[in-house]
C-alpha positions in Angstrom: 160.0 79.8 156.9 160.7 82.7 154.3 158.0 81.6 152.1 155.2 81.7 154.9 156.2 85.1 156.0 156.4 86.2 152.4 152.6 84.6 151.6 151.2 86.0 155.5 152.5 89.4 154.0 151.1 89.2 150.5 147.8 88.1 151.6 147.6 91.1 154.0 148.3 92.9 151.8 145.7 92.2 149.4 143.3 91.6 152.4 143.9 95.7 152.4 143.6 96.3 148.8 140.4 95.1 148.5 138.7 96.4 151.4 137.1 99.6 151.0 136.6 102.8 152.8 132.7 103.2 151.8 130.6 99.2 152.7 128.7 99.7 149.6 131.4 98.9 147.3 132.8 95.8 148.8 134.7 94.7 152.5 134.9 97.3 154.5 136.1 97.8 157.7 133.9 100.7 158.2 130.1 100.7 160.2 127.3 100.0 158.1 125.7 102.4 160.3 124.3 105.6 159.5 127.5 108.6 160.9 125.0 111.6 161.1 121.9 109.5 163.5 123.0 109.8 167.1 120.4 109.6 168.6 116.9 107.8 168.1 113.4 108.2 169.9 111.2 104.8 170.2 107.7 105.5 170.7 106.1 102.1 172.4 104.5 100.7 169.4 100.7 99.5 168.9 98.7 96.9 169.4 96.2 96.1 166.7 96.5 92.2 167.7 94.3 90.3 170.4 97.3 90.1 172.6 97.8 92.4 175.1 101.3 93.5 176.3 102.9 92.4 173.1 103.6 95.6 172.6 105.2 97.1 175.1 107.7 94.0 175.5 108.4 94.2 171.5 109.3 98.1 172.9 111.7 98.0 174.9 113.1 94.2 173.2 114.1 96.7 170.4 115.3 99.5 172.9 117.9 97.2 174.5 119.1 95.7 171.4 119.7 98.8 169.6 121.5 100.3 172.5 123.7 97.1 172.8 124.3 96.2 168.7 124.1 99.8 167.3 125.7 103.2 167.9 122.6 104.7 168.5 121.6 106.2 171.9 117.7 105.5 172.3 116.8 108.6 174.1 112.9 109.4 175.5 113.3 113.3 174.5 111.5 113.9 170.8 113.9 115.8 169.6 115.8 113.0 168.8 117.4 112.3 165.2 115.3 110.2 164.8 112.1 108.4 165.2 111.7 104.1 165.5 107.7 104.1 165.5 105.5 100.3 164.7 102.7 98.8 163.9 102.4 94.9 165.9 99.7 93.9 163.3 99.8 89.5 163.8 100.2 86.7 166.7 99.9 83.7 165.7 100.5 80.4 166.6 101.6 78.2 164.1 101.7 74.1 164.5 104.9 72.3 163.3 104.7 68.7 164.4 102.0 66.7 166.0 103.3 63.4 167.3 101.3 60.5 165.1 99.9 58.1 168.3 98.1 61.1 170.5 97.6 63.8 167.6 98.5 66.5 170.5 101.0 69.1 168.8 104.5 68.9 169.6 106.5 71.7 168.4 104.1 75.6 167.8 106.4 78.5 166.3 104.9 81.7 167.6 104.8 84.5 164.8 104.6 88.3 165.5 104.8 90.2 162.4 105.5 94.3 162.1 105.0 97.7 160.6 107.6 100.4 161.0 108.9 103.4 159.8 112.0 105.3 161.0 111.8 108.7 159.9 114.6 111.1 160.7 113.4 113.5 163.1 115.4 116.5 161.4 114.5 116.0 157.3 111.4 114.4 157.8 112.7 111.7 155.9 111.8 107.6 155.6 115.4 105.7 156.2 113.8 102.5 156.7 109.7 101.6 155.8 109.1 98.1 156.2 104.8 96.3 156.4 104.4 92.8 157.1 107.8 92.2 159.0 108.1 89.2 160.6 109.8 87.3 163.1 109.8 83.3 164.1 110.6 81.2 167.0 109.6 77.9 167.7 108.9 75.9 171.2 108.5 72.9 172.3 104.8 71.9 175.0 105.1 68.7 174.8 105.6 66.4 177.8 109.2 66.3 178.5 109.9 69.8 178.1 106.6 71.7 178.6 107.6 75.2 177.7 105.7 77.5 178.4 103.6 80.7 175.9 105.2 83.0 177.1 109.2 81.1 175.8 107.7 80.7 172.7 106.5 84.5 172.5 109.8 86.0 174.4 112.0 84.0 172.0 110.7 85.6 168.9 110.4 88.8 170.7 114.4 88.9 170.7 113.8 87.6 167.0 112.4 90.5 166.3 114.1 92.8 168.6 117.6 91.6 166.9 116.3 91.5 163.1 114.7 95.0 163.6 117.8 96.6 164.9 119.8 95.3 161.7 117.3 97.1 159.6 118.9 100.6 160.6 121.7 100.1 158.4 123.1 102.1 156.2 122.0 101.0 152.4 124.1 99.3 150.8 
């Protein structure tokens, strides 16, 4: 019993000693988000694809994800600390599997590609800039499951929103 207690305390001490106050210097319990940023404004992304309405759904999903998973407050006021703007550049369907007996598509993937910039409105500095940033999710339109195109689009939009929100972390 004494050995296991000693081992537990030793492990705790080593864990605490191994943690850093700065996430760039090792394990840390500190947030990886910039503490100087409080608010972000997100105008509706531009849409250069042939699929209307995706830009509104994507922007809405990004707003919800940032509010849910980051310390930032999304505001509609332009004097926000930062601005996240982007362009939806491509929306493509890709065949993943085909039924050998009929040649019909069994599984499809929806791939969305965006360019986005996260800019500090106070200094004009670009905090994050990504080009050809993609997210892909699959769905099954085949008989038996019959998932709709909208199901695939929504899943891909949600994945892309999560990925973009994760990109707003401080540089490591």
